[in-house]
Residue frames relative to the residue before (quaternion, step in Angstrom):
aa qw qx qy qz dx dy dz
M 1.0000 0.0000 0.0000 0.0000 0.00 0.00 0.00
S 0.4511 -0.6688 0.5156 0.2889 3.62 -0.95 0.86
K 0.5812 -0.5698 0.4510 0.3661 3.51 -1.24 0.42
L 0.3392 -0.7320 0.5483 0.2203 3.59 -1.17 0.46
V 0.2123 -0.7936 0.5650 0.0774 3.47 -0.52 1.31
T 0.1365 -0.8153 0.5550 0.0928 3.71 -0.82 0.78
F 0.0180 -0.7750 0.6313 0.0219 3.48 -1.32 0.52
T 0.1192 -0.8043 0.5802 0.0470 3.58 -1.15 0.44
A 0.4637 -0.6441 0.5298 0.2990 3.52 -1.32 0.40
K 0.8094 0.1391 -0.0170 0.5703 3.64 1.04 -0.69
N 0.1143 -0.7275 0.6682 0.1055 3.54 -1.15 0.67
I 0.1603 -0.7880 0.5929 0.0431 3.53 -0.85 1.16
N 0.0707 0.7871 -0.6092 0.0660 3.53 -0.92 0.93
S 0.7492 -0.4310 0.2610 0.4299 3.58 -1.30 0.06
S 0.7018 0.4739 -0.2930 0.4439 3.58 1.14 -0.37
N 0.8008 0.2681 -0.1515 0.5137 3.59 1.19 -0.32
Y 0.3831 0.7649 -0.4613 0.2355 3.60 1.29 0.13
T 0.6171 0.5441 -0.3746 0.4276 3.60 1.04 -0.56
E 0.6199 0.5607 -0.3423 0.4292 3.65 1.16 -0.39
F 0.5515 0.6076 -0.4027 0.4056 3.59 1.25 -0.41
D 0.4282 -0.7002 0.5172 0.2426 3.59 -0.98 0.91
A 0.1172 -0.8529 0.5067 0.0459 3.55 0.33 1.21
T 0.5980 0.5756 -0.3558 0.4296 3.61 1.14 -0.67
S 0.6853 0.4757 -0.2781 0.4762 3.53 0.86 -0.96
Y 0.6180 0.5332 -0.3316 0.4731 3.56 1.05 -0.82
S 0.6699 0.4922 -0.3064 0.4638 3.64 0.85 -0.95
E 0.6428 0.4964 -0.3340 0.4784 3.63 0.96 -0.72
F 0.5985 0.5575 -0.3355 0.4674 3.57 1.11 -0.64
K 0.6847 0.4911 -0.2710 0.4653 3.54 0.89 -1.04
Y 0.7457 0.3546 -0.2005 0.5273 3.56 1.22 -0.47
G 0.8170 -0.4043 0.1239 0.3921 3.50 0.99 0.94
L 0.5902 0.5657 -0.4063 0.4082 3.69 1.09 -0.12
A 0.2793 -0.8282 0.4688 0.1275 3.51 -0.09 1.45
A 0.5470 0.6328 -0.4145 0.3586 3.65 1.07 -0.45
H 0.6019 0.5395 -0.3424 0.4790 3.56 1.10 -0.65
G 0.6473 0.5216 -0.3206 0.4541 3.61 0.98 -0.80
L 0.6202 0.5395 -0.3450 0.4531 3.56 1.05 -0.61
R 0.6605 0.4929 -0.2933 0.4845 3.54 1.04 -0.82
F 0.6358 0.5159 -0.3316 0.4687 3.60 1.01 -0.83
A 0.6561 0.5254 -0.3259 0.4328 3.58 0.97 -0.79
A 0.6375 0.5192 -0.3315 0.4627 3.55 1.07 -0.74
E 0.6361 0.5209 -0.3248 0.4675 3.56 1.01 -0.71
L 0.6652 0.5042 -0.2819 0.4731 3.58 0.93 -1.00
F 0.6655 0.5218 -0.3041 0.4386 3.54 0.88 -0.94
Q 0.6091 0.5554 -0.3554 0.4408 3.59 1.01 -0.79
V 0.6570 0.5023 -0.3081 0.4702 3.58 0.96 -0.85
F 0.6544 0.5250 -0.3056 0.4502 3.58 0.93 -0.98
E 0.6595 0.5223 -0.3023 0.4481 3.56 0.91 -0.99
T 0.7113 0.4645 -0.2693 0.4537 3.52 0.92 -0.89
E 0.8067 0.3737 -0.1433 0.4347 3.59 0.88 -0.98
L 0.8507 0.2078 -0.0393 0.4813 3.53 0.98 -0.88
M 0.5500 0.6515 -0.4092 0.3250 3.60 1.03 -0.55
D 0.1537 -0.7688 0.6200 0.0316 3.56 -0.98 1.08
I 0.3283 -0.7871 0.4888 0.1836 3.62 -0.45 1.13
E 0.6326 0.4934 -0.3502 0.4835 3.59 1.29 0.07
T 0.6467 0.5542 -0.2888 0.4372 3.58 1.26 -0.06
D 0.3379 -0.6605 0.6360 0.2124 3.61 -1.26 0.72
Y 0.1735 -0.8101 0.5563 0.0639 3.60 -1.09 0.81
I 0.1251 -0.7161 0.6740 0.1317 3.52 -1.37 0.41
V 0.1725 -0.8000 0.5696 0.0759 3.52 -0.75 1.09
Y 0.1287 -0.7846 0.6057 0.0315 3.56 -1.04 0.92
S 0.3226 -0.6687 0.6235 0.2450 3.55 -1.10 0.71
S 0.6726 -0.4208 0.3767 0.4782 3.58 -1.35 -0.07
P 0.5843 -0.6499 0.3665 0.3191 3.59 -1.02 0.81
Y 0.0394 0.7915 -0.6092 0.0295 3.51 -1.14 0.64
Q 0.5610 -0.6160 0.4523 0.3182 3.51 -1.29 0.28
S 0.7831 -0.1405 0.1251 0.5928 3.53 0.46 -1.27
I 0.7068 0.3766 -0.2206 0.5567 3.58 1.07 -0.66
P 0.3842 -0.7228 0.5123 0.2598 3.63 -0.61 0.97
T 0.4655 -0.6319 0.5354 0.3121 3.54 -1.32 0.34
A 0.6981 -0.4571 0.3257 0.4447 3.59 -1.23 0.16
T 0.5895 0.6126 -0.3668 0.3776 3.56 1.12 -0.61
Y 0.5188 0.6822 -0.4076 0.3151 3.53 1.22 -0.60
S 0.6626 0.5072 -0.3295 0.4418 3.66 0.83 -0.89
M 0.6433 0.5008 -0.3151 0.4859 3.60 1.04 -0.74
A 0.6717 0.5113 -0.2862 0.4532 3.64 0.89 -1.00
F 0.6996 0.4753 -0.2993 0.4417 3.58 0.81 -0.89
E 0.6304 0.5090 -0.3309 0.4838 3.56 1.11 -0.66
F 0.6281 0.5192 -0.3360 0.4722 3.55 1.00 -0.77
Y 0.6171 0.5332 -0.3364 0.4709 3.63 1.00 -0.75
K 0.6686 0.4940 -0.3184 0.4556 3.61 0.87 -0.97
L 0.6583 0.4946 -0.3221 0.4672 3.62 0.96 -0.78
L 0.6651 0.4926 -0.3144 0.4649 3.59 0.88 -0.73
K 0.6452 0.5267 -0.3176 0.4532 3.54 0.96 -0.90
H 0.6417 0.5161 -0.3155 0.4715 3.57 1.01 -0.79
R 0.6758 0.4985 -0.2839 0.4628 3.53 0.91 -0.99
M 0.7385 0.4214 -0.2664 0.4539 3.60 0.75 -0.95
S 0.5015 0.6250 -0.4394 0.4059 3.66 1.17 -0.16
D 0.5703 0.5814 -0.3841 0.4349 3.61 1.16 -0.46
F 0.7545 0.3721 -0.1728 0.5123 3.56 1.17 -0.54
G 0.5005 -0.6879 0.4013 0.3395 3.56 1.34 0.18
K 0.4910 0.6730 -0.4143 0.3666 3.58 1.14 0.56
S 0.4634 -0.7016 0.4801 0.2500 3.56 -1.09 0.66
V 0.0400 -0.7642 0.6435 0.0173 3.57 -1.11 0.75
K 0.0450 -0.8059 0.5903 -0.0036 3.62 -0.69 1.04
F 0.2594 -0.7256 0.6163 0.1624 3.54 -1.37 0.42
E 0.0298 0.8131 -0.5769 0.0718 3.55 -0.56 1.16
K 0.4785 -0.6878 0.4963 0.2271 3.52 -1.43 0.34
L 0.2106 -0.6837 0.6811 0.1557 3.50 -1.28 0.68
F 0.2678 -0.7729 0.5568 0.1442 3.58 -0.96 0.92
R 0.1019 -0.7925 0.5985 0.0585 3.54 -0.98 0.84
D 0.1500 0.7430 -0.6363 0.1430 3.51 -1.06 0.93
P 0.5684 -0.1768 -0.8000 0.0747 1.80 -1.79 1.72
T 0.4649 -0.6024 0.5370 0.3641 3.56 -1.40 -0.27
Y 0.2620 -0.7517 0.5901 0.1342 3.50 -1.32 0.47
T 0.4168 -0.7244 0.4946 0.2386 3.54 -1.10 0.72
V 0.5807 0.5835 -0.3671 0.4331 3.51 1.25 -0.44
D 0.3916 -0.6799 0.5603 0.2655 3.57 -1.19 0.64
Y 0.4647 -0.7180 0.4575 0.2434 3.54 -0.64 1.23
G 0.6151 0.6011 -0.3299 0.3893 3.52 1.09 -0.72
T 0.6483 0.4901 -0.3158 0.4896 3.59 1.22 -0.32
L 0.6810 0.5071 -0.2956 0.4378 3.62 1.18 -0.19
N 0.4126 -0.6723 0.5349 0.3026 3.58 -1.12 0.51
K 0.7634 -0.3979 0.2451 0.4458 3.53 -1.31 0.14
E 0.6837 0.4732 -0.3149 0.4577 3.64 0.77 -0.98
E 0.6474 0.5195 -0.3277 0.4512 3.66 0.93 -0.76
R 0.6613 0.5017 -0.3130 0.4614 3.57 0.98 -0.79
L 0.6553 0.5065 -0.3127 0.4650 3.56 0.88 -0.91
K 0.6493 0.5122 -0.3330 0.4531 3.60 1.01 -0.77
L 0.6637 0.5102 -0.2899 0.4638 3.56 1.14 -0.76
I 0.8448 0.1552 -0.0336 0.5110 3.63 0.67 -1.07
G 0.3935 0.7774 -0.4498 0.1964 3.60 1.19 -0.18
N 0.7342 0.3878 -0.2230 0.5108 3.66 1.08 -0.61
D 0.4331 0.6865 -0.4799 0.3328 3.59 1.23 0.22
V 0.1802 -0.7529 0.6170 0.1413 3.58 -1.32 0.29
F 0.2631 -0.7184 0.6161 0.1876 3.53 -1.03 0.79
S 0.2787 -0.7933 0.5322 0.0985 3.56 -0.78 1.17
F 0.3610 -0.6792 0.5850 0.2571 3.58 -1.12 0.65
V 0.4274 -0.6872 0.5387 0.2340 3.56 -0.86 1.11
K 0.7727 0.0935 -0.0169 0.6277 3.53 1.07 -0.85
A 0.4502 -0.6902 0.4781 0.3038 3.64 -0.69 1.01
P 0.4964 -0.6809 0.4495 0.2965 3.57 -0.85 0.90
E 0.4439 -0.6917 0.4890 0.2921 3.63 -0.87 0.78
P 0.5642 -0.6050 0.4403 0.3491 3.56 -1.04 0.76
G 0.7618 0.3894 -0.2704 0.4415 3.55 -1.07 0.63
Y 0.6162 0.5290 -0.3244 0.4850 3.56 1.24 -0.38
A 0.2939 -0.6974 0.6083 0.2392 3.63 -1.03 0.68
L 0.3083 -0.7650 0.5456 0.1484 3.53 -0.96 0.93
I 0.1089 -0.7846 0.6088 0.0435 3.53 -0.90 1.01
F 0.1120 -0.7781 0.6171 0.0332 3.59 -0.54 1.21
L 0.1305 -0.8133 0.5655 0.0414 3.63 -0.86 0.93
D 0.0458 0.7684 -0.6377 0.0284 3.54 -1.08 0.77
D 0.5997 -0.6241 0.3623 0.3459 3.56 -1.17 0.45
V 0.8121 -0.0773 0.0936 0.5708 3.60 0.50 -1.16
K 0.2258 -0.7369 0.6238 0.1299 3.56 -1.10 0.83
V 0.0766 -0.7923 0.6053 -0.0044 3.55 -0.82 1.16
T 0.8308 0.1310 -0.0388 0.5395 3.56 0.44 -1.21
G 0.4724 -0.6896 0.4428 0.3243 3.63 1.16 -0.37
S 0.4043 0.7323 -0.4801 0.2642 3.59 1.21 0.19
H 0.5914 0.5562 -0.3582 0.4610 3.60 1.11 -0.64
E 0.6599 0.5047 -0.2781 0.4821 3.55 0.94 -1.02
H 0.6263 0.5336 -0.3419 0.4540 3.59 0.99 -0.66
V 0.6700 0.4733 -0.2969 0.4888 3.59 0.95 -0.83
L 0.6300 0.5438 -0.3286 0.4465 3.57 1.00 -0.85
R 0.6373 0.5092 -0.3186 0.4828 3.63 0.94 -0.91
N 0.6590 0.5025 -0.3162 0.4617 3.60 0.86 -0.86
S 0.6537 0.5193 -0.3117 0.4536 3.56 1.01 -0.83
L 0.6294 0.5265 -0.3262 0.4692 3.60 0.99 -0.78
K 0.6584 0.4821 -0.2977 0.4955 3.56 1.02 -0.81
T 0.6353 0.5515 -0.3342 0.4249 3.62 0.86 -0.89
F 0.7815 0.3334 -0.1537 0.5045 3.54 0.89 -1.02
S 0.4022 -0.7648 0.4250 0.2697 3.59 1.37 0.33
I 0.1779 0.8019 -0.5395 0.1849 3.53 0.88 1.06
E 0.1679 -0.8163 0.5509 0.0454 3.51 -0.66 1.23
N 0.4553 0.6903 -0.4515 0.3352 3.61 1.24 -0.07
D 0.5526 -0.5478 0.4875 0.3961 3.53 -1.29 0.40
C 0.1269 -0.8147 0.5649 0.0320 3.62 -0.83 0.91
I 0.0902 -0.7766 0.6234 -0.0060 3.45 -1.13 0.95
L 0.1443 -0.7913 0.5924 0.0455 3.65 -0.87 0.99
G 0.0849 -0.8206 0.5651 0.0087 3.56 -0.57 1.18
Y 0.1067 -0.7853 0.6076 0.0521 3.60 -0.93 0.85
Y 0.4622 -0.6250 0.5155 0.3606 3.58 -0.88 0.65
A 0.8173 -0.0552 0.0371 0.5724 3.61 0.89 -0.72
I 0.1978 -0.7513 0.6187 0.1166 3.59 -1.16 0.68
V 0.2616 -0.7785 0.5573 0.1222 3.53 -0.76 1.07
D 0.4398 -0.7230 0.4732 0.2448 3.54 -0.73 1.01
A 0.6162 -0.5964 0.3841 0.3422 3.53 -1.14 0.63
D 0.5874 0.5892 -0.3713 0.4122 3.59 1.19 -0.35
L 0.6571 0.4299 -0.3261 0.5263 3.59 1.29 -0.02
P 0.5259 -0.6607 0.4264 0.3242 3.64 -0.90 0.81
A 0.6505 -0.5494 0.3681 0.3734 3.53 -1.21 0.60
H 0.6476 0.5402 -0.3296 0.4245 3.62 1.06 -0.77
F 0.4117 0.6956 -0.4728 0.3509 3.62 1.27 0.04
E 0.5974 0.5681 -0.3368 0.4549 3.54 1.16 -0.80
H 0.6375 0.5075 -0.3246 0.4803 3.65 0.91 -0.88
E 0.6607 0.5411 -0.3121 0.4163 3.57 0.84 -0.91
I 0.7247 0.4004 -0.2525 0.5006 3.59 0.92 -0.84
N 0.5656 0.5770 -0.3862 0.4449 3.61 1.17 -0.49
E 0.7906 0.3472 -0.1449 0.4831 3.56 0.91 -0.98
R 0.3344 0.7933 -0.4782 0.1736 3.62 1.15 -0.06
A 0.7803 0.3493 -0.1812 0.4861 3.60 0.87 -0.89
I 0.6474 0.5501 -0.2893 0.4410 3.61 1.33 -0.13
R 0.0112 0.7669 -0.6409 0.0313 3.50 -0.98 1.00
G 0.7909 -0.2567 0.1249 0.5412 3.49 0.75 1.14
L 0.7744 -0.3834 0.2463 0.4390 3.56 -1.35 -0.20
E 0.5496 0.5986 -0.4085 0.4156 3.58 1.17 -0.47
S 0.6545 0.4938 -0.3264 0.4704 3.64 0.99 -0.74
I 0.6584 0.5047 -0.3116 0.4633 3.56 1.00 -0.83
S 0.6528 0.4972 -0.3354 0.4628 3.62 0.90 -0.71
S 0.6069 0.5439 -0.3461 0.4648 3.60 1.12 -0.59
L 0.6626 0.4908 -0.2975 0.4813 3.59 1.01 -0.91
M 0.6252 0.5587 -0.3290 0.4344 3.60 1.11 -0.74
S 0.6375 0.5198 -0.3395 0.4562 3.64 1.17 -0.27
K 0.5379 0.6301 -0.3993 0.3927 3.59 1.26 -0.16
D 0.5984 -0.6051 0.4133 0.3240 3.55 -1.18 0.72
D 0.7553 0.3910 -0.2171 0.4791 3.58 1.01 -0.74
F 0.3967 0.7324 -0.4731 0.2871 3.60 1.25 0.25
T 0.0468 0.7594 -0.6488 0.0109 3.52 -1.07 0.79
F 0.5195 -0.6439 0.4740 0.3014 3.53 -1.09 0.85
N 0.0103 0.7677 -0.6407 -0.0015 3.60 -1.13 0.65
T 0.7417 -0.4343 0.2713 0.4332 3.53 -1.25 0.14
R 0.6426 0.5480 -0.3136 0.4341 3.50 0.96 -0.90
V 0.6522 0.5104 -0.3023 0.4719 3.57 0.93 -0.93
I 0.6757 0.4911 -0.3106 0.4536 3.60 0.77 -0.96
K 0.6603 0.5110 -0.3076 0.4565 3.60 0.86 -0.92
R 0.6878 0.4928 -0.2969 0.4426 3.54 0.82 -0.97
I 0.6149 0.5232 -0.3521 0.4735 3.57 1.03 -0.69
L 0.7301 0.4723 -0.2539 0.4236 3.60 0.74 -1.08
I 0.7292 0.4048 -0.2453 0.4943 3.59 1.08 -0.61
S 0.4431 0.7092 -0.4564 0.3041 3.62 1.20 0.07
P 0.6531 -0.5126 0.3752 0.4123 3.59 -1.25 0.42
Y 0.6273 -0.5971 0.3542 0.3529 3.53 -1.03 0.92
Q 0.6603 0.5026 -0.3268 0.4523 3.63 0.84 -0.94
D 0.6693 0.4884 -0.3193 0.4600 3.63 0.87 -0.87
F 0.6443 0.5236 -0.3343 0.4461 3.59 1.01 -0.73
D 0.5956 0.5635 -0.3577 0.4469 3.59 1.08 -0.73
H 0.6807 0.4775 -0.2908 0.4734 3.55 0.91 -0.95
F 0.5963 0.5674 -0.3349 0.4585 3.59 1.09 -0.74
L 0.6586 0.5239 -0.3061 0.4451 3.56 0.90 -0.82
S 0.6895 0.4959 -0.2685 0.4545 3.55 1.14 -0.68
V 0.7471 0.3899 -0.2175 0.4925 3.57 1.14 -0.41
I 0.6497 0.4977 -0.3350 0.4669 3.65 1.15 -0.20
G 0.4968 -0.6687 0.4605 0.3066 3.62 -0.95 0.83
M 0.6489 -0.5627 0.3611 0.3631 3.52 -1.22 0.67
E 0.6246 0.5554 -0.3676 0.4078 3.59 0.92 -0.72
Q 0.6917 0.4454 -0.2953 0.4858 3.58 0.89 -0.82
L 0.5808 0.5506 -0.3704 0.4715 3.65 1.07 -0.65
R 0.6550 0.4898 -0.3255 0.4745 3.66 0.89 -0.85
Q 0.6011 0.5520 -0.3468 0.4623 3.62 1.05 -0.69
I 0.6543 0.5293 -0.3006 0.4488 3.56 0.88 -1.07
H 0.6756 0.5083 -0.2802 0.4546 3.52 0.95 -1.08
K 0.6675 0.5066 -0.2953 0.4590 3.57 0.89 -0.90
L 0.6946 0.4646 -0.2874 0.4680 3.59 0.86 -0.95
A 0.6247 0.5346 -0.3420 0.4550 3.61 0.95 -0.78
H 0.6676 0.4931 -0.2963 0.4727 3.57 0.90 -0.88
S 0.6609 0.5258 -0.3252 0.4255 3.60 0.96 -0.82
N 0.7002 0.4162 -0.2516 0.5227 3.60 1.17 -0.53
G 0.5109 -0.6674 0.4118 0.3522 3.66 1.26 0.10
Y 0.3359 0.7651 -0.5011 0.2252 3.63 1.14 0.38
H 0.5591 0.5999 -0.3871 0.4215 3.64 1.19 -0.44
E 0.7122 0.4316 -0.2618 0.4878 3.62 1.20 -0.32
I 0.5715 0.5691 -0.3803 0.4526 3.59 1.32 0.07
S 0.4968 -0.7163 0.3926 0.2932 3.59 -0.58 1.04
D 0.6599 0.5152 -0.3327 0.4341 3.60 0.96 -0.75
Y 0.7370 0.4052 -0.2371 0.4863 3.62 1.16 -0.40
K 0.4757 0.7404 -0.4019 0.2530 3.57 1.29 -0.44
R 0.6574 0.5375 -0.3260 0.4156 3.62 0.91 -0.97
N 0.7250 0.3991 -0.2645 0.4952 3.63 0.70 -0.92
Y 0.6007 0.5247 -0.3903 0.4599 3.62 1.01 -0.58
S 0.6676 0.4929 -0.3221 0.4557 3.64 0.85 -0.77
K 0.6155 0.5308 -0.3368 0.4754 3.57 1.10 -0.71
L 0.6389 0.5097 -0.3203 0.4791 3.61 0.96 -0.88
N 0.6425 0.5378 -0.3079 0.4506 3.54 0.95 -0.89
E 0.6403 0.5091 -0.3190 0.4785 3.62 0.96 -0.80
A 0.6577 0.5130 -0.3244 0.4461 3.58 0.89 -0.98
L 0.6885 0.4792 -0.2982 0.4555 3.60 0.85 -0.82
N 0.6741 0.4974 -0.2940 0.4602 3.58 0.98 -0.80
A 0.6239 0.5478 -0.3368 0.4441 3.58 1.24 -0.43
L 0.5042 0.6614 -0.4297 0.3516 3.59 1.21 -0.15
């Protein structure tokens, strides 16, 4: 297996963490794609300056998912478009492919330390939907690195599938070890005060559903979910229902109660 080279747009540590725009990042994690486009531009600028090879073909991957993309998808797809446009000047190929992840977990990784995360997901494997073509360099993108558990699984996956391509892992930000693992949870949730905040984000033009949004909705307190059903339009409720079912959330105990309530609301139409 080739070595995995990493790069980042931002390094966050105990001396500069207050400068990080946690509110925008939190809105990005909960569906506002416009932030992802900005993050992609920042990340691409670093890649173009430090790592881009005009003689190389590339395949870009977002963070792995089953059926519902993660928040990183908006950032990764924009990065792909920027790279594709740039490499067209040199007649090189750039593709966008998917990594598949299974199973799903109801726990928020941001609340776990490194040991707890590795215990939970350390034996997982990310699968390639399409085997990468020889000669292409693979670019894997993620939003924030805190404990390195995602990178651990990715390295295991590359080994499992005997990937020999050159591999690059880009993070929008890397959090230094001098900050606690729960810092990730703090920036994930900075803009969120329950389902009311999520419903407000859902009214924005650039909002897109992702795994975090769907999970948070389905695991929310019953009373909050009842109110949520009364203020969200039927088209978005249908989307939530369809996406939840596509990821098998209707079969996960922590999500069943709200999923059933959503199902009842839609069947009552």
